[in-house]
ZAMARGU-4260 file (C-alpha; in steps of 0.2 Angstrom, whole numbers, plus 5000, padded with zeros to 4 digits):
<rodrens>
0) 4725/5130/4921 | 4728/5111/4922 | 4746/5105/4929 | 4756/5095/4917 | 4757/5077/4922
5) 4775/5071/4926 | 4778/5054/4918 | 4784/5042/4933 | 4794/5031/4920 | 4810/5041/4920
10) 4810/5040/4939 | 4807/5023/4940 | 4820/5019/4928 | 4834/5028/4937 | 4829/5021/4954
15) 4830/5003/4947 | 4847/5008/4939 | 4853/5014/4954 | 4846/4997/4964 | 4855/4986/4951
20) 4871/4997/4955 | 4869/4995/4972 | 4867/4976/4971 | 4882/4974/4960 | 4893/4983/4973
25) 4886/4973/4987 | 4889/4956/4978 | 4904/4949/4987 | 4899/4934/4996 | 4902/4923/4981
30) 4898/4903/4981 | 4911/4891/4977 | 4917/4887/4958 | 4928/4874/4952 | 4946/4875/4958
35) 4955/4885/4944 | 4941/4893/4938 | 4928/4907/4939 | 4909/4907/4934 | 4901/4922/4930
40) 4881/4919/4930 | 4867/4931/4928 | 4851/4936/4918 | 4847/4949/4904 | 4830/4958/4904
45) 4820/4971/4893 | 4822/4987/4902 | 4804/4990/4899 | 4794/4973/4901 | 4807/4966/4913
50) 4806/4949/4903 | 4821/4939/4900 | 4829/4944/4883 | 4834/4926/4874 | 4850/4925/4862
55) 4860/4940/4870 | 4879/4936/4867 | 4889/4939/4883 | 4907/4940/4882 | 4923/4949/4889
60) 4938/4954/4879 | 4948/4948/4893 | 4944/4928/4889 | 4940/4918/4874 | 4923/4911/4882
65) 4906/4917/4879 | 4888/4913/4884 | 4871/4915/4875 | 4855/4919/4886 | 4841/4906/4886
70) 4822/4908/4884 | 4821/4916/4902 | 4837/4929/4899 | 4848/4918/4908 | 4867/4915/4906
75) 4882/4905/4913 | 4900/4903/4908 | 4916/4898/4916 | 4933/4905/4913 | 4950/4899/4919
80) 4961/4911/4929 | 4980/4909/4933 | 4980/4913/4950 | 4969/4918/4964 | 4971/4937/4962
85) 4954/4945/4960 | 4951/4954/4943 | 4940/4967/4936 | 4932/4961/4919 | 4920/4971/4908
90) 4906/4960/4901 | 4897/4966/4886 | 4879/4961/4881 | 4874/4963/4863 | 4859/4957/4854
95) 4852/4965/4837 | 4835/4972/4844 | 4842/4981/4859 | 4857/4993/4863 | 4872/4985/4868
100) 4877/4986/4887 | 4892/4984/4897 | 4895/4980/4916 | 4911/4977/4926 | 4912/4964/4937
105) 4926/4957/4950 | 4929/4937/4947 | 4940/4927/4957 | 4946/4909/4955 | 4936/4896/4964
110) 4920/4907/4966 | 4904/4909/4957 | 4900/4929/4953 | 4880/4932/4950 | 4880/4947/4941
115) 4863/4957/4945 | 4850/4958/4932 | 4856/4967/4916 | 4844/4978/4907 | 4844/4981/4889
120) 4835/4995/4879 | 4826/4992/4863 | 4835/5000/4847 | 4825/5015/4844 | 4815/5014/4860
125) 4811/5029/4870 | 4827/5028/4880 | 4840/5025/4867 | 4842/5043/4861 | 4854/5054/4870
130) 4858/5073/4871 | 4874/5082/4866 | 4891/5080/4874 | 4892/5087/4892 | 4906/5077/4901
135) 4919/5063/4898 | 4924/5051/4911 | 4937/5034/4912 | 4927/5019/4911 | 4939/5007/4911
140) 4959/5006/4913 | 4971/4991/4907 | 4983/4994/4921 | 4989/5008/4932 | 5009/5002/4931
145) 5018/5000/4915 | 5037/4998/4913 | 5051/5008/4907 | 5053/5007/4887 | 5066/4994/4883
150) 5063/4985/4899 | 5054/4969/4890 | 5040/4971/4902 | 5023/4978/4897 | 5026/4996/4891
155) 5007/5002/4887 | 4990/5003/4895 | 4973/5004/4885 | 4961/5018/4892 | 4942/5019/4888
160) 4933/5036/4891 | 4914/5038/4890 | 4906/5054/4884 | 4889/5057/4891 | 4875/5071/4891
165) 4870/5082/4903 | 4858/5068/4910 | 4873/5056/4912 | 4867/5045/4896 | 4881/5040/4885
170) 4879/5050/4868 | 4875/5039/4852 | 4880/5042/4835 | 4868/5056/4830 | 4878/5066/4844
175) 4895/5060/4842 | 4910/5071/4847 | 4929/5072/4845 | 4939/5068/4859 | 4958/5073/4861
180) 4970/5065/4873 | 4983/5075/4881 | 4998/5071/4893 | 4995/5083/4908 | 5010/5079/4916
185) 5024/5065/4916 | 5043/5063/4918 | 5049/5069/4901 | 5056/5053/4895 | 5046/5052/4877
190) 5031/5045/4885 | 5016/5048/4872 | 4996/5042/4869 | 4990/5035/4852 | 4978/5040/4845
195) 4979/5056/4850 | 4961/5060/4845 | 4946/5048/4841 | 4926/5051/4837 | 4914/5043/4849
200) 4905/5027/4845 | 4887/5023/4847 | 4891/5020/4865 | 4899/5036/4867 | 4915/5027/4869
205) 4933/5031/4864 | 4950/5023/4868 | 4968/5028/4867 | 4984/5019/4872 | 4998/5027/4884
210) 5016/5022/4880 | 5030/5023/4894 | 5046/5033/4889 | 5063/5030/4896 | 5062/5038/4914
215) 5053/5032/4928 | 5039/5042/4935 | 5019/5046/4934 | 5011/5051/4919 | 4993/5059/4918
220) 4982/5057/4903 | 4968/5069/4901 | 4953/5067/4888 | 4946/5083/4881 | 4929/5085/4872
225) 4936/5095/4856 | 4927/5112/4854 | 4919/5111/4872 | 4934/5114/4883 | 4928/5099/4893
230) 4940/5088/4902 | 4941/5073/4911 | 4949/5070/4928 | 4968/5067/4926 | 4972/5048/4924
235) 4987/5044/4933 | 4999/5028/4926 | 5015/5024/4935 | 5031/5020/4924 | 5043/5010/4932
240) 5054/4995/4933 | 5068/4995/4921 | 5082/4982/4920 | 5093/4976/4936 | 5105/4989/4942
245) 5122/4983/4954 | 5118/4995/4967 | 5101/4989/4970 | 5105/4970/4969 | 5106/4959/4984
250) 5104/4941/4992 | 5101/4934/5009 | 5098/4918/5016 | 5084/4914/5027 | 5094/4907/5041
255) 5113/4913/5042 | 5117/4896/5051 | 5108/4879/5048 | 5114/4862/5053 | 5118/4856/5035
260) 5136/4850/5037 | 5132/4833/5044 | 5112/4831/5041 | 5110/4831/5022 | 5093/4834/5014
265) 5088/4849/5025 | 5085/4867/5014 | 5089/4884/5017 | 5080/4898/5008 | 5090/4910/4998
270) 5082/4925/4991 | 5088/4939/4980 | 5082/4956/4980 | 5083/4965/4962 | 5079/4984/4959
275) 5083/4995/4945 | 5092/5011/4945 | 5076/5021/4950 | 5075/5009/4965 | 5059/5001/4959
280) 5056/4981/4958 | 5062/4975/4942 | 5050/4969/4929 | 5042/4953/4935 | 5050/4936/4928
285) 5067/4943/4928 | 5079/4929/4928 | 5092/4928/4943 | 5105/4913/4943 | 5112/4906/4959
290) 5128/4896/4963 | 5135/4890/4979 | 5153/4884/4985 | 5143/4871/4997 | 5128/4859/4996
295) 5116/4861/4979 | 5106/4876/4975 | 5092/4877/4961 | 5100/4885/4948 | 5088/4899/4944
300) 5072/4908/4949 | 5062/4923/4943 | 5056/4938/4951 | 5039/4943/4959 | 5031/4960/4958
305) 5043/4966/4972 | 5058/4960/4963 | 5061/4945/4974 | 5068/4928/4967 | 5071/4913/4979
310) 5080/4897/4978 | 5081/4883/4989 | 5098/4878/4996 | 5100/4860/4999 | 5112/4853/5012
315) 5123/4839/5002 | 5140/4836/4997 | 5151/4845/4994 | 5152/4850/5013 | 5158/4868/5012
320) 5177/4869/5017 | 5177/4889/5019 | 5177/4904/5008 | 5191/4907/4996 | 5192/4926/4998
325) 5201/4928/4980 | 5185/4922/4973 | 5173/4936/4980 | 5166/4948/4966 | 5157/4960/4978
330) 5162/4958/4996 | 5178/4966/5002 | 5189/4952/5009 | 5194/4963/5024 | 5175/4964/5029
335) 5174/4945/5033 | 5182/4937/5048 | 5196/4926/5045 | 5188/4911/5051 | 5176/4912/5036
340) 5190/4903/5027 | 5188/4887/5037 | 5176/4872/5036 | 5158/4875/5038 | 5157/4892/5027
345) 5150/4893/5010 | 5149/4907/4998 | 5132/4908/4988 | 5131/4920/4974 | 5117/4928/4963
350) 5119/4934/4946 | 5109/4943/4934 | 5110/4956/4919 | 5109/4973/4920 | 5102/4986/4906
355) 5121/4987/4898 | 5121/4967/4895 | 5134/4966/4910 | 5134/4952/4923 | 5130/4959/4941
360) 5133/4948/4956 | 5126/4949/4974 | 5135/4937/4988 | 5130/4930/5005 | 5139/4919/5017
365) 5129/4904/5024 | 5136/4892/5038 | 5133/4874/5038 | 5135/4870/5056 | 5139/4852/5062
370) 5138/4841/5076 | 5136/4847/5094 | 5152/4847/5105 | 5155/4852/5123 | 5173/4855/5126
375) 5186/4865/5136 | 5177/4865/5152 | 5189/4874/5165 | 5191/4868/5179 | 5186/4850/5178
380) 5182/4848/5197 | 5178/4860/5212 | 5180/4858/5231 | 5169/4872/5240 | 5168/4876/5258
385) 5153/4886/5265 | 5148/4900/5254 | 5164/4897/5242 | 5162/4899/5224 | 5170/4893/5209
390) 5170/4901/5191 | 5169/4889/5176 | 5170/4891/5157 | 5168/4881/5143 | 5164/4880/5125
395) 5148/4874/5115 | 5150/4872/5096 | 5152/4859/5082 | 5167/4850/5076 | 5172/4865/5066
400) 5173/4877/5082 | 5157/4885/5073 | 5141/4890/5082 | 5127/4878/5082 | 5110/4883/5074
405) 5097/4895/5081 | 5086/4888/5095 | 5100/4878/5103 | 5097/4880/5121 | 5112/4877/5134
410) 5108/4875/5153 | 5117/4872/5169 | 5111/4863/5183 | 5118/4857/5200 | 5111/4845/5213
415) 5119/4857/5227 | 5122/4874/5229 | 5117/4887/5215 | 5121/4892/5199 | 5122/4910/5191
420) 5129/4917/5174 | 5126/4907/5159 | 5115/4895/5168 | 5102/4896/5152 | 5108/4902/5136
425) 5096/4901/5118 | 5106/4904/5103 | 5101/4915/5090 | 5104/4915/5072 | 5124/4919/5071
430) 5139/4915/5062 | 5151/4922/5076 | 5163/4914/5087 | 5166/4920/5104 | 5156/4926/5120
435) 5138/4922/5119 | 5139/4912/5103 | 5152/4898/5107 | 5160/4903/5123 | 5150/4902/5141
440) 5154/4904/5158 | 5144/4901/5174 | 5148/4902/5193 | 5144/4888/5206 | 5142/4893/5223
445) 5140/4883/5240 | 5126/4894/5245 | 5117/4883/5258 | 5130/4870/5265 | 5117/4865/5280
450) 5106/4858/5266 | 5119/4848/5258 | 5115/4828/5257 | 5134/4821/5257 | 5148/4830/5248
455) 5147/4824/5232 | 5139/4837/5219 | 5137/4835/5200 | 5134/4850/5189 | 5128/4845/5172
460) 5129/4855/5157 | 5115/4851/5144 | 5114/4856/5126 | 5097/4853/5116 | 5101/4858/5098
465) 5094/4855/5080 | 5114/4849/5077 | 5110/4836/5092 | 5109/4835/5110 | 5124/4833/5121
470) 5128/4834/5141 | 5143/4834/5152 | 5146/4832/5170 | 5158/4841/5182 | 5159/4831/5198
475) 5166/4840/5215 | 5164/4841/5232 | 5153/4854/5244 | 5157/4855/5263 | 5147/4859/5277
480) 5161/4866/5286
</rodrens>
């Protein structure tokens, strides 16, 4: 008996399809495209002859731009992108003599994406027919994150499934199947899918839309081939982001202390953090309004994907004259030091609107520190015999008795003897008064009387600061006996 010959064509086609997919996944090093745009280019060929196919319309539902292949099957078109985020787009290739084809590609602003050769099968050709439905898979999801119903942000996501036969070929119209969409699990806030059932098209595709409810959580959508009890893998979609909540609203400054009392024009960044009652960031673009009792601040900003909204606080008139505790909306007055009511301290307030259409507030205190001052040196002179010591105290602050800006460095030096204690201090970002912030001390010791040159000794307190540099000397005597 003669063994039937096995056609090599299906095997070759599968290998070539696998290679195309492999090349598509490996195509990560993209050339540069014009700034602000992404360029997509490639070639379309006939699946059997591998010759270029002319007149193929290439487009994506995500952009209005389209392209048509030339006599060699080549195409190229440019799309504008709003930011530098890499996005996945679905390209369709249609031409009357061939079956439509779809390819997913990743594109990025400023880069050229080269798509591996796309192969089209002739209508009615040997590879155009499919078998009966065997499985269903998700092929495209618009977004995996949607907002709670009524939040004003995107509340829906489109899902596209593909029904395939036992060889992995999308089923055609002759083998069309009905697909039902189910919510396998969810938070129970009224979320739903529509439509709930669809007949497959000539590419074996069906599409539905998941709609959010009023409760945050994850909803899982399943596609079922009716009559076969064949299900897709559950597709998770997160529901979150409703309107701002007072308990999840806060505002902070980049610097607690910046040298803006006398130096106008410098800035300090103020950031509001806005969450909803489910502890999720509010929808992107939520507006936050800012006010300040000192200087000038940008009037409003909108939140990013993490619920952050930032505004610049500008050092300018009016110089802050202290916080009026009676004006506090959120902060308990007793939680603030009394000296916050003195010049230099400003109250920055952030405001937005909650789900009940009520204003909610968040507050923070910013110190506008002034000019460097060295004061209160005690004692002002000394007379030390061999091995004698003298303790000194002094104050470094601005003219309002407030601490200087972070990075301020205080050093103590002497031309005779040794210095211990606060001989070198670098200030942190603080609004506090007192030891380590505005009050300092050191000890001077006549440690090596035999090395003293003369009796006069000078101790120098040096301050290097964004608020201005200053120094002060203490002159006294050290004796050899």
